[in-house]
All heavy atoms as an XYZ file, in Angstrom:
921
protein
N      46.436      8.064    -16.740
C      46.525      8.625    -18.091
C      46.317     10.131    -18.038
O      45.610     10.626    -17.179
C      45.470      7.991    -18.986
C      45.730      6.537    -19.327
S      44.439      5.831    -20.364
C      44.505      6.865    -21.799
N      46.884     10.777    -18.984
C      46.696     12.219    -19.097
C      45.371     12.533    -19.776
O      44.694     11.652    -20.291
N      45.018     13.797    -19.771
C      43.772     14.184    -20.417
C      43.486     15.664    -20.268
O      44.347     16.443    -19.876
N      42.281     16.012    -20.605
C      41.804     17.398    -20.534
C      40.751     17.474    -19.440
O      39.802     16.692    -19.418
C      41.168     17.843    -21.869
C      42.154     17.693    -23.025
C      40.633     19.261    -21.767
C      43.319     18.641    -23.005
N      40.925     18.419    -18.540
C      39.948     18.648    -17.470
C      39.254     19.978    -17.721
O      39.900     20.965    -18.056
C      40.633     18.669    -16.110
N      37.948     19.955    -17.577
C      37.147     21.165    -17.669
C      36.528     21.402    -16.291
O      35.963     20.474    -15.718
C      36.020     21.021    -18.683
C      36.453     20.751    -20.089
C      35.255     20.398    -20.939
O      34.535     21.320    -21.383
O      35.026     19.194    -21.138
N      36.617     22.595    -15.788
C      35.993     22.942    -14.511
C      34.905     23.977    -14.748
O      35.094     24.897    -15.557
C      37.019     23.488    -13.518
C      37.811     22.411    -12.791
C      38.901     21.871    -13.689
C      38.381     22.934    -11.537
N      33.802     23.808    -14.047
C      32.652     24.696    -14.165
C      32.222     25.138    -12.773
O      32.440     24.433    -11.799
C      31.464     23.965    -14.817
C      31.717     23.515    -16.226
C      32.372     22.320    -16.489
C      31.307     24.287    -17.293
C      32.605     21.903    -17.799
C      31.536     23.892    -18.604
C      32.187     22.694    -18.850
O      32.416     22.287    -20.130
N      31.592     26.302    -12.698
C      30.954     26.696    -11.453
C      29.468     26.945    -11.724
O      29.087     27.352    -12.825
C      31.621     27.917    -10.818
C      31.425     29.218    -11.591
C      30.374     30.078    -11.259
C      32.275     29.573    -12.625
C      30.190     31.271    -11.956
C      32.089     30.756    -13.321
C      31.043     31.591    -12.990
O      30.856     32.765    -13.685
N      28.641     26.646    -10.741
C      27.193     26.871    -10.868
C      26.884     28.215    -10.233
O      27.160     28.459     -9.069
C      26.407     25.769    -10.171
C      24.914     25.873    -10.412
C      24.115     24.781     -9.760
N      24.514     23.441    -10.131
C      24.096     22.803    -11.240
N      23.281     23.399    -12.076
N      24.493     21.577    -11.491
N      26.287     29.112    -11.029
C      25.979     30.449    -10.532
C      24.664     30.452     -9.740
O      24.042     29.403     -9.562
C      25.972     31.484    -11.650
C      24.894     31.240    -12.699
O      23.888     30.539    -12.415
O      25.040     31.767    -13.819
N      24.290     31.618     -9.280
C      23.086     31.740     -8.453
C      21.796     31.409     -9.206
O      20.756     31.194     -8.606
C      22.983     33.142     -7.834
C      22.889     34.269     -8.822
C      24.243     34.795     -9.310
O      25.278     34.186     -9.024
O      24.257     35.840     -9.977
N      21.870     31.320    -10.544
C      20.701     30.981    -11.350
C      20.673     29.490    -11.690
O      19.796     29.027    -12.426
C      20.663     31.811    -12.626
C      20.699     33.295    -12.346
C      21.858     34.030    -12.543
C      19.573     33.955    -11.843
C      21.909     35.378    -12.255
C      19.609     35.294    -11.545
C      20.780     36.025    -11.762
O      20.811     37.357    -11.463
N      21.676     28.737    -11.223
C      21.746     27.303    -11.481
C      22.451     26.937    -12.777
O      22.515     25.769    -13.131
N      22.981     27.920    -13.462
C      23.664     27.663    -14.741
C      25.119     27.285    -14.501
O      25.810     27.899    -13.685
C      23.612     28.934    -15.603
C      24.285     28.755    -16.938
C      24.234     30.032    -17.754
C      24.997     29.806    -19.057
N      25.784     30.918    -19.440
N      25.600     26.256    -15.244
C      27.012     25.899    -15.183
C      27.791     26.798    -16.138
O      27.435     26.960    -17.295
C      27.218     24.439    -15.572
C      26.775     23.406    -14.561
C      26.971     22.004    -15.119
C      27.538     23.563    -13.263
N      28.863     27.401    -15.624
C      29.703     28.309    -16.397
C      31.119     27.764    -16.420
O      31.648     27.352    -15.388
C      29.718     29.694    -15.742
C      28.339     30.292    -15.680
O      27.866     30.874    -16.624
N      27.672     30.136    -14.550
N      31.746     27.810    -17.591
C      33.099     27.311    -17.710
C      34.045     28.166    -16.871
O      34.024     29.386    -16.933
C      33.568     27.320    -19.167
C      34.938     26.711    -19.410
C      34.951     25.230    -19.070
C      35.337     26.911    -20.869
N      34.842     27.510    -16.070
C      35.772     28.154    -15.164
C      37.209     28.018    -15.673
O      37.998     28.948    -15.630
C      35.615     27.513    -13.783
C      36.583     27.976    -12.746
C      36.499     29.257    -12.233
C      37.567     27.140    -12.276
C      37.390     29.688    -11.261
C      38.453     27.561    -11.300
C      38.371     28.838    -10.804
N      37.545     26.827    -16.191
C      38.919     26.570    -16.603
C      38.971     25.313    -17.464
O      38.217     24.371    -17.240
C      39.787     26.391    -15.361
S      41.513     26.123    -15.712
N      39.863     25.287    -18.442
C      40.172     24.097    -19.229
C      41.669     23.924    -19.162
O      42.413     24.881    -19.393
C      39.732     24.250    -20.708
C      40.101     23.013    -21.510
C      38.266     24.537    -20.823
N      42.130     22.715    -18.844
C      43.570     22.502    -18.695
C      43.963     21.064    -19.002
O      43.139     20.166    -18.961
C      44.016     22.881    -17.259
O      45.434     22.867    -17.198
C      43.433     21.921    -16.235
N      45.253     20.875    -19.306
C      45.819     19.543    -19.448
C      46.117     19.000    -18.059
O      46.509     19.752    -17.180
C      47.150     19.581    -20.199
C      47.098     19.949    -21.618
C      48.537     19.936    -22.167
N      48.618     20.687    -23.385
C      48.952     21.967    -23.480
N      49.279     22.639    -22.408
N      48.979     22.573    -24.638
N      45.987     17.710    -17.913
C      46.452     17.064    -16.688
C      47.241     15.830    -17.086
O      47.048     15.273    -18.162
C      45.291     16.652    -15.756
O      44.448     15.727    -16.449
C      44.495     17.844    -15.305
N      48.130     15.433    -16.227
C      49.025     14.311    -16.513
C      48.717     13.154    -15.603
O      48.025     13.300    -14.600
C      50.486     14.752    -16.375
C      50.736     15.985    -17.153
C      50.904     17.246    -16.678
C      50.786     16.115    -18.578
N      51.071     18.135    -17.698
C      50.995     17.463    -18.875
C      50.660     15.214    -19.626
C      51.116     17.938    -20.178
C      50.774     15.697    -20.919
C      50.993     17.037    -21.183
N      49.265     12.011    -15.915
C      49.057     10.797    -15.121
C      49.265     11.096    -13.639
O      50.275     11.647    -13.243
C      50.033      9.707    -15.577
C      49.922      8.452    -14.755
C      48.867      7.584    -14.970
C      50.840      8.165    -13.762
C      48.738      6.431    -14.207
C      50.714      7.022    -12.998
C      49.665      6.156    -13.235
O      49.543      5.026    -12.473
N      48.273     10.748    -12.837
C      48.377     10.962    -11.406
C      48.144     12.388    -10.979
O      48.174     12.698     -9.791
N      47.907     13.296    -11.925
C      47.813     14.696    -11.565
C      46.431     15.298    -11.578
O      46.285     16.484    -11.289
N      45.407     14.503    -11.888
C      44.059     15.062    -11.973
C      43.626     15.623    -10.621
O      43.215     16.773    -10.516
C      43.061     14.018    -12.454
C      41.591     14.472    -12.492
C      41.425     15.656    -13.435
C      40.689     13.328    -12.896
N      43.755     14.830     -9.572
C      43.336     15.291     -8.243
C      44.131     16.517     -7.812
O      43.591     17.494     -7.302
C      43.471     14.170     -7.225
C      42.991     14.576     -5.860
C      42.907     13.442     -4.896
N      44.106     12.631     -4.910
C      44.267     11.534     -4.205
N      43.290     11.112     -3.445
N      45.376     10.847     -4.261
N      45.432     16.480     -8.045
C      46.288     17.607     -7.677
C      45.926     18.850     -8.478
O      45.852     19.947     -7.929
C      47.756     17.233     -7.910
O      48.584     18.341     -7.699
N      45.698     18.669     -9.767
C      45.343     19.817    -10.618
C      44.035     20.448    -10.183
O      43.909     21.671    -10.102
C      45.232     19.381    -12.079
O      46.468     18.955    -12.563
N      43.045     19.615     -9.890
C      41.747     20.134     -9.449
C      41.903     20.869     -8.123
O      41.316     21.922     -7.918
C      40.698     19.012     -9.363
C      40.337     18.563    -10.774
C      39.458     19.472     -8.607
C      39.406     17.367    -10.824
N      42.694     20.310     -7.226
C      42.906     20.965     -5.931
C      43.510     22.353     -6.121
O      43.054     23.336     -5.536
C      43.807     20.140     -5.034
C      43.981     20.784     -3.678
C      45.091     20.144     -2.854
N      45.281     20.860     -1.622
C      45.947     22.010     -1.509
N      46.442     22.600     -2.564
N      46.110     22.597     -0.344
N      44.546     22.442     -6.941
C      45.213     23.731     -7.168
C      44.256     24.728     -7.810
O      44.199     25.894     -7.432
C      46.484     23.551     -8.028
C      47.030     24.894     -8.505
C      47.538     22.790     -7.237
N      43.464     24.265     -8.796
C      42.580     25.161     -9.526
C      41.352     25.582     -8.718
O      40.674     26.541     -9.075
C      42.126     24.517    -10.829
C      43.255     24.397    -11.835
S      42.711     23.723    -13.414
C      42.383     22.034    -12.967
N      41.064     24.869     -7.623
C      39.868     25.201     -6.840
C      40.195     25.746     -5.453
O      39.284     25.947     -4.646
C      38.957     23.962     -6.689
O      39.671     22.907     -6.060
C      38.430     23.510     -8.043
N      41.448     25.993     -5.186
C      41.861     26.553     -3.893
C      42.092     28.055     -4.044
O      43.032     28.473     -4.721
C      43.137     25.875     -3.400
C      43.519     26.286     -1.990
O      43.115     27.389     -1.551
O      44.236     25.505     -1.326
N      41.258     28.901     -3.428
C      41.413     30.341     -3.591
C      42.769     30.871     -3.108
O      43.243     31.894     -3.597
C      40.284     30.955     -2.782
C      39.453     29.853     -2.270
C      40.116     28.557     -2.584
N      43.384     30.162     -2.193
C      44.698     30.606     -1.709
C      45.795     30.361     -2.735
O      46.838     31.023     -2.696
C      45.042     29.906     -0.397
C      44.146     30.346      0.743
C      44.547     29.708      2.061
O      45.690     29.238      2.198
O      43.693     29.695      2.958
N      45.581     29.419     -3.648
C      46.585     29.089     -4.660
C      46.312     29.763     -6.000
O      47.233     29.911     -6.812
C      46.674     27.574     -4.849
C      47.068     26.779     -3.601
C      46.975     25.293     -3.879
C      48.449     27.167     -3.128
N      45.063     30.126     -6.267
C      44.687     30.722     -7.557
C      45.234     32.134     -7.667
O      44.962     32.976     -6.830
C      43.173     30.716     -7.719
C      42.703     31.279     -9.041
C      43.299     30.580    -10.238
O      43.036     29.374    -10.404
O      44.050     31.233    -10.995
N      46.023     32.378     -8.708
C      46.653     33.678     -8.921
C      45.856     34.614     -9.830
O      45.980     35.809     -9.744
C      48.062     33.491     -9.458
C      48.976     32.828     -8.439
C      50.322     32.545     -9.009
C      51.293     31.866     -8.093
N      50.823     31.041     -7.045
N      45.027     34.040    -10.717
C      44.216     34.855    -11.614
C      43.115     35.534    -10.789
O      42.347     34.866    -10.108
C      43.601     33.979    -12.702
C      42.753     34.781    -13.645
O      43.282     35.275    -14.654
O      41.531     34.918    -13.376
N      43.036     36.875    -10.825
C      42.061     37.573     -9.976
C      40.595     37.243    -10.289
O      39.769     37.188     -9.374
C      42.362     39.064    -10.211
C      43.227     39.129    -11.412
C      43.869     37.795    -11.585
N      40.276     36.996    -11.555
C      38.890     36.673    -11.916
C      38.509     35.311    -11.362
O      37.466     35.144    -10.723
C      38.689     36.716    -13.445
C      37.307     36.225    -13.832
C      38.919     38.129    -13.967
N      39.359     34.290    -11.601
C      39.065     32.956    -11.082
C      39.119     32.937     -9.547
O      38.321     32.241     -8.906
C      40.031     31.928    -11.680
C      39.733     31.691    -13.153
C      40.381     30.442    -13.686
N      41.800     30.375    -13.492
C      42.698     30.396    -14.462
N      42.316     30.470    -15.718
N      43.984     30.320    -14.192
N      40.005     33.707     -8.976
C      40.091     33.802     -7.514
C      38.754     34.293     -6.943
O      38.233     33.736     -5.979
C      41.239     34.736     -7.113
C      41.328     34.975     -5.637
N      41.909     34.078     -4.785
C      40.899     35.998     -4.877
C      41.831     34.540     -3.547
N      41.228     35.712     -3.578
N      38.195     35.321     -7.541
C      36.925     35.867     -7.073
C      35.787     34.867     -7.235
O      34.920     34.747     -6.375
C      36.590     37.185     -7.784
C      35.428     37.918     -7.154
C      35.677     38.288     -5.697
O      36.718     38.846     -5.349
N      34.740     37.934     -4.821
N      35.781     34.138     -8.351
C      34.756     33.110     -8.560
C      34.823     32.063     -7.457
O      33.811     31.641     -6.903
C      34.907     32.455     -9.947
C      34.490     33.457    -11.036
C      34.050     31.184    -10.057
C      34.836     33.017    -12.447
N      36.048     31.652     -7.100
C      36.207     30.656     -6.022
C      35.703     31.193     -4.699
O      35.168     30.438     -3.880
C      37.665     30.234     -5.915
C      38.191     29.412     -7.089
C      39.690     29.224     -6.967
C      37.466     28.088     -7.191
N      35.862     32.486     -4.467
C      35.349     33.078     -3.238
C      33.830     33.170     -3.249
O      33.161     32.940     -2.246
C      35.956     34.453     -3.003
C      37.470     34.502     -2.744
C      37.937     35.938     -2.644
C      37.835     33.705     -1.512
N      33.264     33.498     -4.426
C      31.817     33.665     -4.554
C      31.052     32.342     -4.595
O      29.910     32.266     -4.171
C      31.480     34.469     -5.809
C      31.955     35.914     -5.720
O      32.248     36.390     -4.598
O      32.048     36.570     -6.775
N      31.668     31.281     -5.169
C      30.990     29.996     -5.352
C      31.893     28.852     -4.827
O      32.263     27.957     -5.563
C      30.686     29.749     -6.832
C      29.887     30.861     -7.459
C      30.514     31.866     -8.186
C      28.503     30.905     -7.293
C      29.779     32.896     -8.747
C      27.772     31.944     -7.844
C      28.412     32.931     -8.574
O      27.681     33.942     -9.120
N      32.209     28.853     -3.542
C      33.203     27.899     -3.015
C      32.774     26.436     -3.057
O      33.620     25.560     -3.099
C      33.406     28.364     -1.580
C      32.148     29.061     -1.221
C      31.687     29.716     -2.499
N      31.474     26.171     -3.067
C      31.033     24.774     -3.047
C      30.324     24.376     -4.320
O      29.661     23.343     -4.362
C      30.131     24.530     -1.844
C      30.866     24.732     -0.544
C      30.004     24.420      0.625
C      30.809     24.651      1.894
N      30.095     24.303      3.081
N      30.453     25.160     -5.357
C      29.724     24.903     -6.585
C      30.651     24.713     -7.774
O      30.375     25.184     -8.861
C      28.752     26.059     -6.864
C      27.680     26.237     -5.796
C      26.703     25.079     -5.748
O      26.396     24.493     -6.789
O      26.251     24.763     -4.633
N      31.753     23.996     -7.579
C      32.690     23.729     -8.664
C      32.508     22.285     -9.123
O      32.472     21.373     -8.315
C      34.159     23.947     -8.220
C      34.378     25.361     -7.713
C      35.117     23.612     -9.352
C      34.246     26.463     -8.738
N      32.371     22.085    -10.430
C      32.171     20.764    -11.020
C      33.252     20.549    -12.090
O      33.790     21.504    -12.620
C      30.786     20.677    -11.684
C      29.669     20.945    -10.726
C      29.247     22.241    -10.476
C      29.055     19.899    -10.051
C      28.233     22.500     -9.568
C      28.027     20.150     -9.148
C      27.620     21.447     -8.910
O      26.625     21.697     -8.026
N      33.521     19.293    -12.392
C      34.515     19.034    -13.431
C      34.079     17.870    -14.295
O      33.252     17.059    -13.926
C      35.894     18.754    -12.826
C      36.074     17.357    -12.276
C      36.647     16.364    -13.057
C      35.658     17.027    -11.002
C      36.811     15.086    -12.580
C      35.822     15.752    -10.500
C      36.391     14.774    -11.296
O      36.558     13.512    -10.820
N      34.659     17.811    -15.477
C      34.575     16.630    -16.317
C      35.952     16.429    -16.924
O      36.728     17.379    -17.069
C      33.460     16.710    -17.348
C      33.683     17.568    -18.529
C      32.459     17.465    -19.432
N      32.606     18.422    -20.516
C      31.786     18.514    -21.517
N      30.749     17.723    -21.588
N      31.978     19.395    -22.453
N      36.236     15.207    -17.250
C      37.584     14.828    -17.632
C      37.517     13.892    -18.825
O      36.684     12.997    -18.876
C      38.256     14.132    -16.447
C      39.698     13.788    -16.650
C      40.642     14.787    -16.822
C      40.135     12.473    -16.657
C      41.982     14.463    -16.996
C      41.461     12.149    -16.818
C      42.387     13.143    -16.993
O      43.693     12.844    -17.159
N      38.407     14.110    -19.759
C      38.488     13.263    -20.931
C      39.904     12.711    -21.034
O      40.872     13.473    -21.089
C      38.147     14.083    -22.180
O      38.243     13.277    -23.323
N      40.022     11.386    -21.006
C      41.334     10.742    -21.123
C      41.861     10.821    -22.537
O      41.101     10.749    -23.501
C      41.221      9.256    -20.755
C      40.811      8.913    -19.342
C      40.609      7.412    -19.222
C      41.868      9.372    -18.360
N      43.161     10.951    -22.670
C      43.814     10.847    -23.972
C      45.226     10.338    -23.766
O      45.902     10.723    -22.820
C      43.808     12.187    -24.736
O      44.420     11.984    -26.005
C      44.536     13.267    -24.017
N      45.652      9.458    -24.635
C      46.975      8.858    -24.516
C      48.042      9.635    -25.287
O      49.210      9.336    -25.196
C      46.936      7.422    -25.014
C      46.032      6.538    -24.185
C      45.969      5.120    -24.710
O      46.776      4.760    -25.590
O      45.127      4.352    -24.229
N      47.651     10.620    -26.047
C      48.565     11.311    -26.942
C      48.699     12.790    -26.576
O      47.698     13.504    -26.459
C      48.025     11.195    -28.384
O      48.632     12.126    -29.221
N      49.928     13.232    -26.403
C      50.168     14.660    -26.133
C      49.705     15.517    -27.311
O      49.124     16.578    -27.114
C      51.653     14.907    -25.862
C      52.038     16.358    -25.621
C      51.303     16.945    -24.433
C      53.539     16.491    -25.437
N      49.900     15.036    -28.541
C      49.459     15.798    -29.716
C      47.927     15.914    -29.737
O      47.402     16.986    -30.063
C      49.968     15.145    -30.986
C      51.463     15.315    -31.173
C      51.942     14.700    -32.459
C      53.441     14.906    -32.632
N      53.924     14.360    -33.887
N      47.227     14.834    -29.384
C      45.759     14.912    -29.312
C      45.334     15.888    -28.221
O      44.400     16.678    -28.405
C      45.150     13.538    -29.036
C      45.233     12.601    -30.228
O      45.529     13.079    -31.354
O      45.008     11.391    -30.036
N      46.033     15.838    -27.084
C      45.723     16.750    -25.985
C      45.878     18.207    -26.445
O      45.035     19.056    -26.174
C      46.670     16.478    -24.813
C      45.967     16.400    -23.483
S      47.084     16.289    -22.092
C      47.773     14.675    -22.269
N      46.974     18.492    -27.144
C      47.207     19.832    -27.657
C      46.107     20.263    -28.621
O      45.635     21.402    -28.574
C      48.560     19.923    -28.330
C      49.715     19.831    -27.368
O      49.554     20.021    -26.169
N      50.883     19.519    -27.870
N      45.687     19.354    -29.506
C      44.643     19.691    -30.475
C      43.300     19.932    -29.799
O      42.573     20.868    -30.154
C      44.513     18.578    -31.523
C      45.705     18.542    -32.467
O      46.398     19.561    -32.610
O      45.944     17.462    -33.050
N      42.955     19.117    -28.805
C      41.692     19.294    -28.091
C      41.699     20.616    -27.310
O      40.744     21.391    -27.374
C      41.416     18.101    -27.156
C      41.167     16.836    -27.980
C      40.234     18.387    -26.230
C      41.214     15.558    -27.165
N      42.790     20.883    -26.623
C      42.884     22.125    -25.857
C      42.862     23.333    -26.800
O      42.213     24.333    -26.511
C      44.150     22.131    -25.003
C      44.198     23.155    -23.894
C      42.995     23.040    -22.975
C      45.477     23.012    -23.096
N      43.538     23.218    -27.938
C      43.511     24.280    -28.950
C      42.079     24.534    -29.399
O      41.631     25.682    -29.494
C      44.391     23.894    -30.140
C      44.302     24.846    -31.289
C      45.031     26.028    -31.281
C      43.507     24.576    -32.380
C      44.958     26.922    -32.350
C      43.411     25.454    -33.444
C      44.142     26.627    -33.425
N      41.315     23.456    -29.669
C      39.922     23.596    -30.093
C      39.120     24.363    -29.051
O      38.402     25.307    -29.368
C      39.288     22.217    -30.337
C      37.814     22.283    -30.588
C      37.329     22.515    -31.857
C      36.909     22.140    -29.542
C      35.963     22.619    -32.093
C      35.542     22.222    -29.765
C      35.069     22.462    -31.049
N      39.229     23.930    -27.782
C      38.484     24.607    -26.719
C      38.859     26.079    -26.619
O      37.987     26.952    -26.532
C      38.722     23.937    -25.362
C      37.897     22.706    -25.135
C      38.484     21.529    -24.756
C      36.518     22.732    -25.291
C      37.736     20.385    -24.529
C      35.750     21.612    -25.072
C      36.365     20.433    -24.695
N      40.135     26.382    -26.637
C      40.575     27.773    -26.457
C      40.192     28.634    -27.651
O      39.797     29.779    -27.478
C      42.065     27.827    -26.187
C      42.475     27.120    -24.894
S      41.440     27.468    -23.450
C      41.761     29.188    -23.206
N      40.274     28.082    -28.857
C      39.877     28.864    -30.040
C      38.359     29.062    -30.081
O      37.880     30.041    -30.636
C      40.362     28.200    -31.326
C      41.823     28.463    -31.608
C      42.137     29.953    -31.781
O      41.491     30.631    -32.624
O      43.027     30.441    -31.069
N      37.608     28.138    -29.507
C      36.150     28.279    -29.429
C      35.792     29.361    -28.405
O      34.911     30.177    -28.624
C      35.503     26.945    -29.051
O      35.821     25.977    -30.043
C      33.990     27.077    -28.948
N      36.496     29.360    -27.274
C      36.205     30.299    -26.192
C      36.775     31.696    -26.440
O      36.158     32.692    -26.081
C      36.750     29.767    -24.868
C      36.173     28.430    -24.424
C      36.979     27.853    -23.261
C      34.715     28.597    -24.050
N      37.981     31.752    -27.015
C      38.652     33.034    -27.242
C      39.347     32.995    -28.597
O      40.566     32.848    -28.677
C      39.672     33.294    -26.130
N      38.570     33.118    -29.684
C      39.148     33.013    -31.029
C      40.302     34.005    -31.248
O      40.178     35.180    -30.906
C      37.974     33.331    -31.951
C      36.755     33.093    -31.138
C      37.143     33.377    -29.718
N      41.405     33.491    -31.788
C      42.540     34.343    -32.105
C      43.421     34.724    -30.931
O      44.389     35.446    -31.117
N      43.123     34.259    -29.746
C      43.915     34.628    -28.564
C      45.292     33.982    -28.587
O      46.222     34.453    -27.950
C      43.184     34.245    -27.286
N      45.418     32.882    -29.343
C      46.692     32.177    -29.485
C      47.311     31.787    -28.147
O      48.509     31.919    -27.943
C      47.687     32.996    -30.308
C      47.202     33.235    -31.713
O      46.601     32.349    -32.336
N      47.395     34.432    -32.221
N      46.483     31.310    -27.224
C      46.995     30.909    -25.921
C      47.526     29.483    -25.917
O      48.298     29.115    -25.049
C      45.910     31.029    -24.827
O      44.775     30.247    -25.227
C      45.501     32.483    -24.624
N      47.088     28.675    -26.901
C      47.522     27.280    -26.999
C      47.894     26.989    -28.450
O      47.207     27.411    -29.365
C      46.384     26.328    -26.550
C      46.798     24.879    -26.726
C      45.995     26.594    -25.113
N      48.968     26.257    -28.652
C      49.403     25.873    -29.991
C      48.900     24.467    -30.292
O      49.009     23.574    -29.463
C      50.934     25.914    -30.070
C      51.485     25.528    -31.405
C      52.436     26.577    -31.915
C      53.094     26.148    -33.210
N      52.226     26.124    -34.338
N      48.359     24.280    -31.499
C      47.917     22.947    -31.897
C      49.117     22.115    -32.351
O      50.234     22.619    -32.447
C      46.873     23.053    -33.017
C      47.460     23.629    -34.287
O      47.847     24.802    -34.273
O      47.527     22.893    -35.281
N      48.886     20.843    -32.655
C      49.979     19.938    -33.034
C      50.485     20.205    -34.445
O      51.577     19.744    -34.801
C      49.527     18.485    -32.925
O      48.583     18.185    -33.950
N      49.700     20.895    -35.258
C      50.109     21.164    -36.638
C      49.783     20.028    -37.601
O      50.125     20.091    -38.775
N      49.104     18.994    -37.114
C      48.796     17.833    -37.965
C      47.605     18.058    -38.879
O      47.476     17.397    -39.893
C      48.526     16.606    -37.099
C      49.719     16.191    -36.251
C      49.380     15.009    -35.376
N      48.350     15.392    -34.399
C      47.729     14.545    -33.619
N      47.989     13.248    -33.681
N      46.827     14.973    -32.745
N      46.726     18.992    -38.519
C      45.469     19.156    -39.244
C      45.258     20.607    -39.650
O      45.683     21.522    -38.952
C      44.283     18.713    -38.375
C      44.470     17.357    -37.757
C      44.726     17.222    -36.394
C      44.396     16.204    -38.536
C      44.895     15.967    -35.823
C      44.575     14.951    -37.960
C      44.820     14.850    -36.611
O      44.995     13.615    -36.056
N      44.547     20.790    -40.774
C      44.191     22.145    -41.189
C      43.066     22.699    -40.326
O      43.042     23.873    -40.004
C      43.741     22.146    -42.664
C      44.884     22.071    -43.643
C      44.402     22.240    -45.072
O      43.429     22.995    -45.305
O      45.006     21.625    -45.941
N      42.093     21.844    -39.993
C      40.970     22.236    -39.143
C      40.760     21.154    -38.082
O      40.993     19.972    -38.339
C      39.683     22.394    -39.943
C      39.730     23.572    -40.904
C      38.381     23.724    -41.610
O      37.841     22.768    -42.152
N      37.857     24.935    -41.588
N      40.311     21.578    -36.922
C      40.044     20.646    -35.820
C      38.585     20.783    -35.430
O      38.090     21.889    -35.195
C      40.953     20.934    -34.616
C      42.416     20.767    -35.029
C      40.591     20.051    -33.431
C      43.405     21.247    -33.994
N      37.897     19.659    -35.379
C      36.509     19.592    -34.949
C      36.437     18.624    -33.791
O      37.192     17.676    -33.713
C      35.588     19.103    -36.078
C      35.605     19.994    -37.277
C      36.451     19.743    -38.333
C      34.773     21.110    -37.342
C      36.481     20.550    -39.447
C      34.791     21.931    -38.448
C      35.648     21.655    -39.506
N      35.501     18.842    -32.893
C      35.338     17.986    -31.743
C      33.876     17.582    -31.641
O      32.995     18.441    -31.704
C      35.758     18.732    -30.479
C      35.836     17.951    -29.204
C      36.958     16.927    -29.271
C      36.079     18.889    -28.030
N      33.623     16.299    -31.552
C      32.271     15.799    -31.385
C      32.166     15.157    -30.018
O      32.867     14.196    -29.729
C      31.925     14.771    -32.464
C      30.529     14.228    -32.349
C      30.234     13.221    -33.438
C      28.828     12.672    -33.271
N      28.549     11.649    -34.271
N      31.298     15.706    -29.180
C      31.109     15.130    -27.852
C      30.071     14.019    -27.939
O      29.085     14.126    -28.653
C      30.637     16.204    -26.879
C      31.688     17.259    -26.643
C      31.312     18.210    -25.546
O      31.091     17.730    -24.414
O      31.223     19.407    -25.831
N      30.334     12.959    -27.195
C      29.445     11.807    -27.190
C      28.800     11.704    -25.812
O      29.488     11.770    -24.792
C      30.241     10.520    -27.496
C      30.862     10.620    -28.885
C      29.342      9.297    -27.382
C      31.835      9.500    -29.199
N      27.497     11.546    -25.795
C      26.774     11.367    -24.543
C      26.967      9.917    -24.090
O      26.481      8.997    -24.758
C      25.292     11.668    -24.743
C      24.471     11.586    -23.479
O      24.983     11.061    -22.460
O      23.326     12.035    -23.494
N      27.659      9.690    -22.970
C      27.923      8.304    -22.551
C      26.673      7.512    -22.221
O      26.679      6.298    -22.281
C      28.814      8.471    -21.313
C      28.646      9.871    -20.876
C      28.216     10.663    -22.082
N      25.580      8.190    -21.928
C      24.337      7.488    -21.625
C      23.702      6.920    -22.887
O      22.836      6.052    -22.811
C      23.374      8.419    -20.908
C      23.877      8.803    -19.531
C      22.920      9.726    -18.795
O      21.994     10.251    -19.376
N      23.166      9.894    -17.519
N      24.126      7.392    -24.052
C      23.573      6.886    -25.310
C      24.450      5.798    -25.925
O      24.110      5.274    -26.967
C      23.394      8.041    -26.300
C      22.340      9.037    -25.846
C      22.141     10.124    -26.854
C      21.101     11.110    -26.365
N      20.909     12.220    -27.289
N      25.569      5.458    -25.292
C      26.433      4.402    -25.777
C      25.849      3.048    -25.426
O      25.219      2.875    -24.397
C      27.835      4.511    -25.179
C      28.635      5.756    -25.564
C      29.960      5.749    -24.804
C      28.896      5.802    -27.052
N      26.070      2.089    -26.297
C      25.638      0.725    -26.002
C      26.874     -0.153    -25.957
O      27.882      0.104    -26.601
C      24.676      0.187    -27.086
O      25.306      0.271    -28.342
C      23.391      1.002    -27.109
N      26.792     -1.207    -25.171
C      27.911     -2.148    -25.094
C      27.521     -3.439    -25.789
O      26.360     -3.809    -25.882
C      28.291     -2.432    -23.622
O      27.122     -2.921    -22.953
C      28.782     -1.189    -22.930
N      28.524     -4.128    -26.257
C      28.298     -5.393    -26.972
C      28.622     -6.539    -26.046
O      29.527     -6.554    -25.307
C      29.178     -5.454    -28.234
C      28.756     -4.333    -29.154
C      29.043     -6.800    -28.895
C      29.634     -4.209    -30.380
């Protein structure tokens, strides 16, 4: 399934810092993470330097979604939160406002 991948790096103070947010497609999570964490493949100079400085401190989390429109809305939310007005991602146009509520999986109960 496709989804949204977030990559973080841990700095010298132990803090996790957002490195990248991206869409991934079925079967592409491993490939996407490899490309985004390989300094030889990374073209962005800032991310390239982070990979050189913190080569073993990259972490990720992944959220599955079955809908391309949902993926666009989630990515739009993240990008507008991180860089308001940058217009780097277009939302689906279905909603006037987009909110995201993260759920702690350790607090979920099963029936």
